[in-house]
C-alpha positions in Angstrom: 11.8 243.8 53.4 10.6 242.2 56.6 7.7 241.0 54.7 9.5 239.1 52.0 12.0 237.6 54.3 9.1 236.1 56.2 7.5 234.8 52.9 11.1 233.3 52.4 11.0 231.8 55.7 7.7 230.4 55.2 8.5 228.9 51.8 11.5 227.1 53.2 9.9 225.6 56.3 7.4 224.4 53.9 9.7 222.7 51.5 11.9 221.4 54.4 8.5 220.0 56.0 7.5 218.3 52.8 10.8 216.7 52.5 10.9 215.5 55.6 7.6 213.6 55.4 7.6 212.9 51.8 8.6 208.9 51.2 9.2 207.0 48.1 8.2 203.6 48.8 8.9 201.0 46.0 7.0 197.5 45.6 8.7 194.9 43.5 5.5 192.7 42.6 8.0 190.5 40.6 10.0 189.8 43.8 7.9 187.5 46.4 9.7 187.4 50.0 7.7 184.1 51.2 4.2 182.6 50.5 1.3 183.1 52.7 -0.2 179.8 54.1 -3.3 181.6 56.3 -4.2 184.1 58.6 -6.4 183.4 61.7 -6.8 183.3 65.3 -6.2 181.3 68.4 -9.3 179.9 70.4 -8.0 179.6 73.9 -11.1 179.2 75.7 -10.6 176.6 78.6 -6.8 175.2 77.7 -6.8 172.4 80.0 -10.6 171.1 80.2 -12.4 172.2 77.0 -15.3 174.1 76.4 -19.1 173.8 76.5 -19.9 175.2 73.2 -18.7 174.4 69.7 -19.0 177.9 68.1 -19.4 180.9 70.5 -20.0 184.8 69.5 -16.2 185.3 69.1 -15.5 182.2 66.6 -18.4 182.9 64.8 -17.0 187.0 64.3 -13.5 185.3 63.4 -15.5 183.3 60.8 -17.2 186.4 59.5 -13.7 188.0 59.0 -12.6 185.2 56.8 -10.6 183.3 59.0 -8.4 181.0 57.3 -6.2 179.3 60.0 -7.8 178.1 63.5 -5.5 177.1 66.3 -7.8 175.3 68.8 -6.7 174.2 72.4 -6.6 170.1 73.3 -9.1 169.3 76.0 -6.2 168.0 77.8 -7.4 167.1 81.3 -10.7 165.8 80.2 -9.5 163.6 77.1 -7.6 160.9 79.0 -8.0 161.3 82.7 -6.3 158.0 83.9 -4.0 156.0 81.5 -6.4 154.1 79.3 -9.6 155.6 80.2 -11.2 158.1 77.6 -14.0 160.2 77.7 -15.3 160.0 74.3 -18.9 161.3 75.2 -17.8 164.2 77.6 -19.3 167.4 76.2 -16.2 169.3 76.1 -14.4 166.5 74.2 -17.3 166.2 71.6 -17.5 169.9 71.1 -13.7 169.9 70.6 -14.1 167.3 67.6 -17.0 169.1 66.1 -15.4 172.5 66.4 -12.3 171.3 64.5 -14.3 169.1 62.1 -16.6 172.7 61.2 -13.1 174.3 60.6 -12.1 171.6 58.3 -15.6 171.7 56.2 -14.8 175.4 55.6 -11.1 174.8 54.6 -9.8 176.4 57.3 -6.2 175.0 58.3 -6.3 173.4 62.0 -3.9 173.5 64.8 -4.4 171.6 67.7 -2.3 173.2 70.6 -1.3 171.1 73.6 -1.0 173.6 76.5 -0.8 170.8 79.6 -1.2 167.0 79.9 -3.0 165.1 82.9 -1.4 164.7 86.3 -0.5 161.2 85.9 1.6 161.8 82.8 4.1 164.1 84.4 6.4 163.6 87.4 5.5 166.7 89.2 1.9 167.2 89.0 1.6 169.7 91.5 3.9 171.8 89.4 1.9 174.9 87.8 4.6 175.2 85.2 7.7 173.2 83.9 5.9 170.1 84.2 8.1 167.0 83.3 6.9 164.0 81.2 7.1 160.4 82.7 7.1 158.4 79.6 7.0 159.5 76.0 5.1 156.5 74.7 2.3 157.5 77.0 2.5 161.0 75.7 2.5 160.0 71.9 -0.2 157.4 72.2 -2.1 160.4 74.4 -2.0 162.8 71.1 -2.7 159.6 68.6 -5.5 158.2 70.4 -7.3 161.7 69.9 -6.7 161.8 66.6 -7.6 158.4 65.9 -10.9 158.9 67.4 -11.4 162.1 65.4 -10.6 160.1 62.3 -13.0 157.0 62.6 -15.7 158.8 64.5 -16.0 162.4 62.7 -14.1 162.2 59.6 -11.8 164.4 61.2 -8.0 165.3 60.2 -6.5 167.9 62.0 -3.7 169.8 60.1 -1.1 170.4 62.9 -0.3 169.3 66.8 1.8 171.7 68.4 3.1 171.7 72.1 3.1 175.0 73.5 6.1 176.9 74.9 8.1 174.2 76.1 11.6 175.7 76.2 11.7 178.8 78.0 9.3 179.1 80.7 7.7 175.3 80.3 4.2 176.6 79.9 3.2 174.2 81.3 5.0 171.3 79.8 8.6 171.6 79.9 10.6 169.6 77.1 14.5 169.6 76.3 14.8 170.0 72.5 15.9 166.1 72.7 12.6 165.2 74.3 10.6 167.1 71.8 12.3 165.3 69.1 11.7 161.9 70.9 8.1 162.7 71.1 8.0 163.5 67.3 9.7 160.5 66.5 7.3 158.2 68.6 4.4 160.2 67.0 5.7 159.5 63.6 5.5 155.8 64.2 2.1 155.6 65.6 0.4 158.2 63.1 1.8 155.7 60.2 0.4 152.6 61.9 -2.9 154.4 62.4 -3.1 156.3 59.1 -3.1 159.8 60.6 -2.1 162.5 58.1 -1.4 164.9 60.5 1.9 166.8 61.0 3.7 168.2 64.2 4.8 171.7 64.4 8.6 172.0 65.2 8.6 174.2 68.4 5.6 176.4 68.9 8.3 178.5 71.1 8.7 181.9 72.3 10.9 184.8 70.2 14.4 184.0 71.5 14.2 180.4 71.4 15.3 179.8 67.8 18.2 177.8 68.7 15.8 175.3 70.1 13.8 175.4 67.0 16.5 174.9 65.0 17.6 171.8 66.9 14.4 170.0 66.6 14.1 171.0 63.0 17.4 169.6 62.0 17.0 166.7 63.7 13.4 165.5 62.6 13.0 167.7 59.0 13.1 164.3 57.0 10.3 162.7 59.0 7.0 162.6 57.2 5.0 163.4 60.0 7.3 167.1 60.9 5.6 170.3 60.1 6.9 173.6 60.1 9.1 175.7 62.6 6.4 177.5 64.7 7.1 180.5 67.2 5.1 183.0 69.1 5.6 187.0 68.4 3.7 187.5 71.6 6.2 188.0 74.3 4.3 187.3 77.6 4.8 189.4 80.7 7.3 192.1 79.4 7.0 195.6 80.5 10.4 197.1 79.2 8.7 197.7 75.6 9.5 196.3 72.2 11.9 193.6 72.0 15.0 194.4 69.6 14.4 193.7 65.8 17.2 191.5 65.7 15.2 188.7 66.9 12.9 188.9 64.1 15.8 189.4 61.8 17.2 186.2 63.2 14.1 184.3 62.5 14.1 186.1 58.7 17.6 184.8 57.9 16.7 181.4 59.1 13.6 181.2 57.0 15.7 181.8 53.9 17.7 178.6 54.4 14.5 176.5 55.2 12.8 173.9 52.8 9.4 175.0 54.4 7.6 177.9 55.4 7.9 179.6 58.8 4.6 179.7 61.1 3.6 181.9 63.5 0.7 180.8 65.9 0.4 183.5 68.3 0.7 186.8 66.8 0.2 189.5 69.8 1.9 192.2 71.2 3.1 192.2 75.0 1.1 190.8 78.0 1.8 194.1 79.5 -1.4 195.5 77.6 -4.0 192.8 78.9 -4.4 195.1 81.8 -2.7 198.1 80.5 -5.2 201.0 79.4 -3.1 201.5 76.2 -5.0 198.7 74.9 -8.3 200.7 74.4 -6.1 203.5 72.8 -4.2 204.2 69.6 -0.9 202.5 71.3 -2.4 199.1 71.4 -3.3 199.4 67.6 0.5 200.9 66.9 1.9 197.8 68.9 0.1 195.2 67.0 0.6 196.9 63.5 4.4 197.0 64.2 4.3 193.2 65.4 2.5 192.1 62.3 4.9 194.3 60.2 7.8 192.8 62.0 6.4 189.0 61.5 5.2 189.0 58.1 8.2 191.3 56.7 11.4 191.2 58.7 10.9 187.2 60.0 9.1 186.4 56.7 6.2 184.2 58.3 3.9 182.6 56.3 1.0 182.5 59.0 -0.5 184.6 61.9 -3.0 183.8 64.6 -3.8 186.7 66.8 -4.4 185.7 70.7 -6.9 187.9 72.0 -10.3 188.6 70.4 -11.8 191.4 71.5 -13.8 193.7 68.9 -14.0 196.3 71.3 -10.2 196.8 71.5 -8.8 199.0 68.6 -5.9 196.8 67.9 -8.8 194.1 66.8 -8.6 195.8 63.7 -5.2 195.0 63.0 -6.2 191.3 63.1 -9.2 191.6 60.8 -7.3 193.5 58.3 -5.0 190.6 57.8 -7.8 187.6 58.3 -9.7 189.6 55.6 -6.9 190.5 53.0 -4.1 187.8 53.4 -5.5 185.1 51.9 -3.8 181.4 51.5 -1.9 181.1 48.3 -0.7 184.6 48.1 2.7 186.2 48.4 4.3 189.1 50.2 6.6 191.0 48.0 9.7 193.1 48.3 9.1 196.7 49.7 11.5 199.4 50.5 11.3 200.4 54.1 12.9 204.2 53.8 11.7 205.3 57.2 11.2 204.0 60.5 8.1 205.9 60.9 6.2 204.2 58.0 6.1 200.5 57.8 5.1 198.7 54.8 3.8 195.1 54.1 3.0 194.5 50.4 0.7 191.5 49.2 -0.2 189.7 45.9 -2.7 186.9 45.0 -2.1 186.1 41.6 -4.8 183.7 41.1 -7.4 185.8 43.0 -6.4 188.9 41.1 -5.8 190.8 44.7 -3.1 193.4 45.9 -3.0 194.5 49.4 -0.7 197.4 51.2 -0.7 197.5 54.9 0.9 200.5 56.1 1.2 202.0 59.5 2.2 205.3 60.4 3.5 205.5 63.8 4.5 209.2 63.8 2.6 211.9 65.6 2.7 213.8 62.5 1.2 212.9 58.8 3.5 211.4 56.2 2.8 211.8 52.4 4.1 208.7 50.6 4.3 207.5 47.1 4.1 203.6 46.3 5.6 202.9 43.2 5.2 199.8 41.4 1.5 199.1 41.9 -0.8 197.7 39.4 -1.1 200.2 37.0 -4.4 202.6 37.0 -6.0 200.1 39.4 -8.3 201.7 42.1 -7.1 201.1 45.6 -9.6 201.5 48.5 -8.8 202.4 52.1 -9.6 201.3 55.3 -8.0 203.1 58.1 -7.9 202.8 62.3 -6.0 205.5 63.8 -5.6 208.0 66.9 -8.2 210.5 65.5 -11.0 208.1 65.9 -11.3 206.2 62.7 -12.3 202.4 63.5 -11.9 200.3 60.5 -13.4 203.0 58.5 -13.6 202.5 54.5 -12.5 206.2 53.8 -12.5 206.1 50.1 -11.4 204.8 47.0 -8.0 206.4 45.1 -7.0 206.3 41.5 -3.1 206.1 41.4 -1.1 207.5 38.6 -0.1 204.9 36.3 1.9 202.5 38.7 2.3 205.2 41.1 0.0 206.2 44.2 0.5 209.0 46.4 -1.3 209.5 49.6 -0.8 211.2 53.0 -1.1 209.1 55.9 -2.8 210.3 58.7 -0.7 210.9 61.8 -0.9 207.6 63.7 -3.0 205.6 61.8 -2.9 201.9 60.7 -3.9 201.7 56.6 -5.2 198.8 54.7 -5.1 199.7 50.9 -6.4 196.9 48.6 -7.5 196.5 45.2 -7.2 194.1 42.1 -4.1 192.7 40.6 -3.2 193.8 37.0 -3.5 191.0 34.6 0.1 190.9 33.4 1.0 189.7 29.8 4.3 188.1 30.3 6.7 187.4 27.7 10.0 187.0 29.6 11.1 183.7 29.7 12.4 181.9 32.6 16.3 181.3 33.5 18.0 178.1 32.5 17.9 175.4 35.4 21.6 175.1 36.3 23.5 172.1 37.7 21.3 169.5 36.2 22.3 166.0 37.1 21.4 162.7 37.9 21.3 161.6 41.8 20.2 157.8 41.4 19.5 155.1 38.6 17.9 151.8 38.3 17.8 149.3 35.4 14.3 151.0 34.9 14.6 154.3 36.0 16.9 157.3 36.5 16.2 160.0 39.3 17.1 163.7 38.4 17.6 166.8 40.4 18.6 170.7 39.2 18.6 174.0 40.7 15.7 176.2 40.6 15.2 178.8 37.9 14.0 182.3 38.5 11.3 184.1 36.4 9.7 187.8 36.6 6.6 186.2 37.8 7.3 182.8 38.9 8.1 179.5 37.7 5.2 177.2 37.4 7.0 173.9 36.8 9.8 172.1 34.6 9.8 169.5 31.9 12.5 166.8 30.7 13.5 166.4 27.3 15.6 164.0 25.1 17.7 164.8 22.5 14.8 165.1 20.1 13.0 167.4 21.9 10.5 164.7 23.1 8.9 165.1 26.4 10.3 162.6 28.9 9.0 163.8 32.4 7.7 166.9 34.0 7.8 168.4 37.9 6.7 171.2 39.9 9.7 171.0 42.3 13.5 170.7 41.3 13.5 166.9 41.4 11.8 164.0 39.5 12.0 160.2 38.6 11.7 158.9 34.9 9.9 155.4 35.4 9.8 152.3 33.0 12.9 152.8 31.0 14.8 150.0 29.5 17.7 148.4 31.4 21.1 149.0 30.2 20.3 151.9 27.7 21.5 155.3 27.6 19.5 158.4 27.8 20.4 162.0 27.0 18.3 164.3 29.0 18.1 168.2 29.6 15.4 170.4 31.6 13.7 173.6 30.8 11.8 175.6 33.0 8.3 177.0 32.2 6.1 179.9 33.8 2.3 180.3 33.9 2.2 182.1 30.4 3.5 179.1 28.7 7.1 180.5 28.1 9.9 177.9 28.1 13.6 178.7 29.0 16.6 177.5 27.0 17.6 173.8 27.7 20.0 173.4 30.4 23.2 171.4 30.5 22.7 167.5 28.8 23.6 164.6 30.7 24.0 161.1 29.4 22.6 158.5 32.0 22.6 154.5 31.5 20.4 152.5 33.1 21.7 149.7 35.1 21.5 146.2 33.4 19.9 144.7 36.7 17.6 146.4 39.2 20.1 148.7 41.4 19.3 147.8 45.3 16.0 145.5 44.5 14.4 143.6 41.7 13.3 143.7 38.2 11.0 141.2 36.3 10.9 140.4 32.6 8.2 139.3 30.2 10.6 136.9 28.4 13.6 134.8 29.4 17.2 135.7 29.4 16.1 139.5 31.0 14.5 140.5 27.8 11.0 141.8 26.7 8.9 144.2 28.8 10.9 145.1 32.1 9.5 146.3 35.4 11.6 147.7 38.6 10.1 146.9 41.9 11.3 148.3 45.0 10.9 146.5 48.3 7.2 146.2 48.5 4.2 143.9 48.2 2.6 144.4 44.5 -1.0 142.5 44.2 -2.1 142.2 40.4 -3.6 145.6 40.1 -0.7 147.1 41.3 1.4 145.2 39.1 -1.0 145.9 36.2 -0.5 149.7 37.3 3.1 149.5 36.6 2.9 147.8 33.4 3.2 144.3 34.5 0.9 141.8 32.5 -0.8 139.0 34.4 0.7 135.8 33.9 3.6 137.1 31.8 6.8 137.0 33.6 9.5 134.7 32.5 12.9 136.1 34.1 13.8 137.9 37.0 16.7 139.8 38.6 17.6 140.1 42.5 20.4 142.1 44.0 22.2 140.2 46.9 20.6 140.5 50.2 17.0 140.6 48.5 14.6 137.9 47.6 11.6 137.8 45.5 8.4 135.7 46.3 6.3 135.1 42.9 2.8 133.9 43.7 0.7 132.1 41.1 -2.8 133.9 42.5 -3.5 137.4 43.5 -3.1 138.8 47.1 -0.2 136.6 47.9 -2.0 133.3 47.7 -1.6 130.0 45.5 1.8 128.4 44.8 4.8 130.3 45.3 8.6 130.2 44.5 11.3 132.3 46.1 14.3 133.6 44.5 17.4 135.2 46.3 19.4 135.8 43.1 18.9 135.8 39.4 17.3 133.3 37.6 17.2 134.0 33.6 14.2 131.6 32.9 11.2 130.4 35.0 10.5 127.3 33.1 12.9 125.0 35.1 10.6 125.8 38.2 7.5 125.3 36.1 6.9 128.8 37.2 6.8 130.4 33.7 4.1 133.0 32.8 2.0 132.2 35.6 2.9 135.2 38.1 0.0 137.0 39.7 1.3 138.8 42.8 4.9 139.6 44.3 6.4 140.3 47.3 10.1 142.1 47.2 11.8 142.2 50.7 14.9 142.2 52.3 16.3 138.6 53.2 18.3 139.3 56.0 16.6 140.9 59.1 18.3 144.2 59.1 16.5 146.0 61.8 17.3 149.6 60.7 15.8 149.4 57.5 13.7 152.4 56.7 13.4 153.2 60.5 13.4 156.8 61.7 16.8 158.5 62.0 18.2 161.8 63.1 21.3 163.3 62.8 23.2 166.3 64.1 24.1 167.3 60.6 23.4 166.9 56.8 25.6 167.9 54.0 22.9 168.8 52.1 19.2 168.3 51.4 20.0 165.2 49.3 22.5 162.9 51.5 20.3 163.2 54.5 20.5 160.3 57.6 17.2 158.3 55.9 19.6 157.5 52.9 21.8 155.3 55.3 18.8 152.9 56.0 17.1 152.4 52.7 19.2 149.5 51.8 20.4 151.1 48.4 24.1 151.1 48.2 24.0 154.0 45.9 22.6 156.8 48.2 24.4 158.1 51.3 24.0 160.3 54.6 27.0 162.5 54.8 27.7 165.0 57.5 28.9 168.7 57.6 32.4 169.1 57.6 32.9 168.7 61.3 34.2 166.5 63.9 31.8 165.1 66.6 28.9 164.3 64.3 26.1 161.6 65.1 23.9 159.3 63.6 21.0 157.6 65.4 18.6 154.8 64.3 14.9 154.1 66.3 14.0 150.7 66.3 10.7 151.6 67.4 11.0 148.8 70.3 13.8 147.2 72.4 16.2 144.4 70.6 18.8 142.3 71.9 21.2 144.2 69.2 24.0 141.7 68.4 25.6 143.2 65.0 26.2 146.7 63.5 27.5 147.2 60.1 28.8 150.5 58.6 29.4 150.7 54.9 31.4 153.8 54.7 31.7 156.1 51.7 35.3 157.7 51.1 34.7 160.2 54.0 34.9 157.5 56.8 35.5 158.1 60.5 39.1 157.4 61.9 37.8 157.4 65.1 34.0 156.3 66.3 32.0 154.6 68.9 28.7 152.6 68.9 26.4 153.2 71.5 23.2 152.0 72.6 20.0 153.6 74.6 16.5 152.8 75.7 15.2 155.9 75.9 17.5 158.2 73.5 18.8 159.9 76.4 21.0 157.6 78.5 24.0 156.3 76.2 26.0 153.4 76.5 29.2 152.6 74.6 29.2 149.3 73.6 32.3 149.3 71.0 34.8 151.9 70.1 37.3 151.8 67.1 40.2 154.1 67.0 42.7 154.8 64.0 40.8 153.4 61.1 43.2 153.4 57.9 40.8 152.7 55.1 36.9 153.2 54.1 36.1 149.6 54.0 32.8 148.5 55.4 33.0 147.5 59.1 31.3 144.4 60.2 31.0 144.8 64.0 29.7 141.4 65.2 29.4 139.8 69.0 28.0 142.9 70.5 25.8 142.6 73.5 23.3 144.9 74.7 19.3 146.2 74.9 18.8 148.9 72.7 15.8 150.7 70.9 18.2 153.8 69.8 21.6 152.9 68.2 24.2 155.4 67.6 27.4 155.8 65.4 29.2 158.7 67.3 31.9 159.8 64.8 34.7 161.6 66.7 37.5 162.2 64.2 37.3 162.5 60.4 39.9 160.8 58.0 39.4 163.4 55.3 38.8 166.9 54.9 35.3 166.2 54.2 32.3 165.2 56.9 31.6 161.7 58.0 29.6 159.5 55.3 27.6 156.3 55.5 26.3 154.4 52.4 24.5 151.9 54.8 24.0 151.6 58.3 22.9 147.9 59.3 21.6 146.5 62.8 20.9 142.9 63.3 19.6 141.3 66.6 16.3 140.0 68.3 13.5 141.1 69.8 13.7 141.9 73.8 10.4 140.4 74.6 9.2 138.2 77.5 5.9 136.5 78.1 5.9 138.3 81.3 6.0 141.8 79.3 2.6 140.6 77.3 1.1 139.9 80.6 1.7 142.8 81.9 -0.2 144.9 79.2 -2.7 147.3 80.9 -6.4 146.5 80.1 -8.7 149.7 79.9 -11.4 147.3 79.2 -12.7 144.6 81.8 -12.3 141.2 80.4 -15.7 139.4 79.4 -16.7 136.0 78.3 -14.4 134.6 75.4 -16.5 134.2 72.4 -13.7 132.3 70.2 -16.1 130.3 67.9 -15.3 131.4 64.4 -12.3 133.3 64.7 -9.4 132.8 62.3 -6.0 134.5 61.9 -3.9 133.9 59.0 -1.1 134.3 58.6 0.5 134.0 62.0 3.4 134.7 62.3 2.8 137.5 59.7 4.9 139.9 58.0 2.9 142.6 56.2 -0.4 142.0 56.7 -2.6 139.7 58.9 -6.2 138.7 58.4 -8.6 138.2 60.9 -12.1 136.3 60.6 -14.5 137.7 63.3 -17.1 136.0 64.8 -20.6 137.0 64.1 -21.3 137.9 67.8 -18.4 140.5 68.0 -19.4 142.1 64.8 -22.0 144.4 65.6 -20.6 147.7 67.5 -17.2 145.7 67.8 -13.7 147.1 68.2 -10.3 145.4 67.1 -7.3 146.7 68.5 -3.3 145.6 68.4 -1.4 146.3 71.4 2.0 146.4 71.6 4.4 144.8 74.4 4.3 148.2 76.4 0.5 148.1 76.6 -0.1 150.6 73.9 -2.8 150.5 71.2 -1.2 150.7 68.0 -4.4 150.1 66.0 -7.7 150.5 67.9 -11.0 151.0 65.4 -14.5 149.9 64.4 -15.1 146.6 63.0 -16.7 146.9 59.8 -17.3 143.3 58.6 -16.9 139.6 58.7 -13.0 140.3 57.6 -10.3 142.7 59.0 -7.1 143.1 57.5 -4.4 144.8 59.8 -1.4 146.5 58.1 1.8 145.4 59.9 4.5 146.9 57.7 5.4 149.9 59.4 5.7 147.9 62.7 8.9 146.6 64.6 9.2 142.6 64.9 7.9 141.2 67.9 4.9 140.0 69.7 1.7 141.7 69.9 -1.9 141.3 71.7 -4.8 141.2 69.4 -8.1 142.3 71.0 -11.8 141.6 69.7 -14.5 143.1 71.5 -18.0 144.3 72.1 -21.1 144.2 74.6 -21.5 140.6 74.0 -17.8 139.5 74.9 -14.2 139.6 74.3 -11.2 137.3 72.6 -7.6 138.2 73.1 -4.9 136.5 71.0 -1.3 136.5 70.4 0.3 137.5 66.8 3.9 137.6 65.8 5.1 140.2 63.5 8.2 138.8 61.7 
């Protein structure tokens, strides 16, 4: 009897033990959580002065492990040691350019991290941290000059710039959210003027600085220079153990509301482990693996970048596992997490037919797990790092049972399973796109939008059809614009979603949209008199013959034009805006009377008034949605608008790019107007002066506030109290004034190059004043080895490039009106001239 009882107890304990440690983990390959943009490393090196190598042993090892993201450090102290003086030939600077160019050539995404700046740029140079920037124009130019030199001399395009950890501890630069916003806005202007495609990371903050990151994102997300919200899961200095997982959950919740991916650019565990012996043990592996799980699964990060490359540390194997197996273009997919001891991240890459499971068992006992939903009968290879002594060891290859795979995870182990992704025969159609709608229209175009569809594998795109099922347009996003339509014509349309297998959804709700009889917001040209024949819509811009032909306009074949109030269209008889011309500020049903019928070859469409706010950078305290954003208030289109959230105390600010004597502000309100508001001016976006206030507004009629006096680069409408239950909404925010420029300002421009003899023979500048571009005929003596620069009234180089020939054309469209200094120089001499931008 005693023997039988012992057997029963043993059997019961065995059963309970199996139940305790057996887990079912469900993987849903058809439910992606987020896309993967890259997995790589931070190369810190000498993060202030740069390095005397291009590729060292550590970087080569990162490359050997298929790094797809590389974060390098700006040679801060060396690049511009004093204002206007650049160390182009310093070995550390050259190495930085060459290192980044090496990554670009290999298709690796690059981030240039700014840890610090030269002492001349800060107000407290002796401080080791929390250093404060003196002048954000200097800072923006410091960044832009590096990118321009890299572009012109190395063919380099850095993908992202980030300013390192500026919030919590200011290591080493301290920026408020508003200062960070100001820097991005200034970089937007300089990048555009110099053809720089680099984006600015939004934040690069520590784990708990999410609100700081949100403030920056909300203010600048609509700027072309705005990159991804970025944060560091490395915590820096804490010895109190892991931070609460709620931090990661907060980032993950925010990620699901974003219109772009969330990036991690320092992925490591606590600084405590730098000096702690645990970094050489299993504990370091566990901390690293848990960190990656929290980043990729809980916080929904799309990148990782480890900070310490130490192959002798066992924890380094976690970095290499993700770098080798999480390729850009893949996706993290939904995975159940039934037990806190085993944490799982599953990944697929459809194009590369790759499937990966990263699983850490942080328990001191083995766990038997069954992964459900994996690619059917596809072998999986296991690589393991464990407390038992495995160091990125290939353990073996296993065969699943259909879509189920059962395996015992060794105690205290980090496990990478990888195999091929099953080719799926997809017959399931996507869901029907909902809320199909027209957002804007002109006489020759209709802009459309709809809500995203769902699909078991993924939606590949959308196609627009008319009622005869004839294809009218397509898009890979949830919006598109149909072009080259006929004026005053009704179109009935619907949208269908399709997937990679060619399955189409049913059609959406059908809508009927009638194009305008005249161009909405700008102009239209017609091949025949009386607004008939071939019609082409022309937004504000300059159109050469080739550009017009690309839009369907035939040379010497325009007979009538339509222009909306507030605009002008200039018609030129010859290409490139030359020859005789005629200006129209209103509709003209036949150009015969002007002796200009069928002779138009190039065209300019412009705002006839001097609205300084037109297409300038805007930031707001909130937007109602992704459509009604701040930029819509300065696009000179009365059919689009900015709309705030449904709350009082909201603001919209326009950056004019330089100081103006502002005399007039015109506000075209939508029905959701402000009952009480103020107009405020600022020259630095920090200190504001209320110029005029309006209390008790009783209707949504436009307000034309004239007779204003004050100098401003930034103009704010502070909306205090709402007149309706909605937010605040503006169709147009217009600003008028004159440049606040003096001769003394231009004379004070800093000159980083010594003046030499004025070799003026043969120089020609046309036109001057100029509006969109200016062409300079360069004297032959200054062509070889020469450079041409355009400097604004604050002494900053807006354009600085190598002379390539006899004629140089400078694009001025994105620059604010004002006085600029042109400088042409080489070893033979120098010429300086003034250029006026209208």
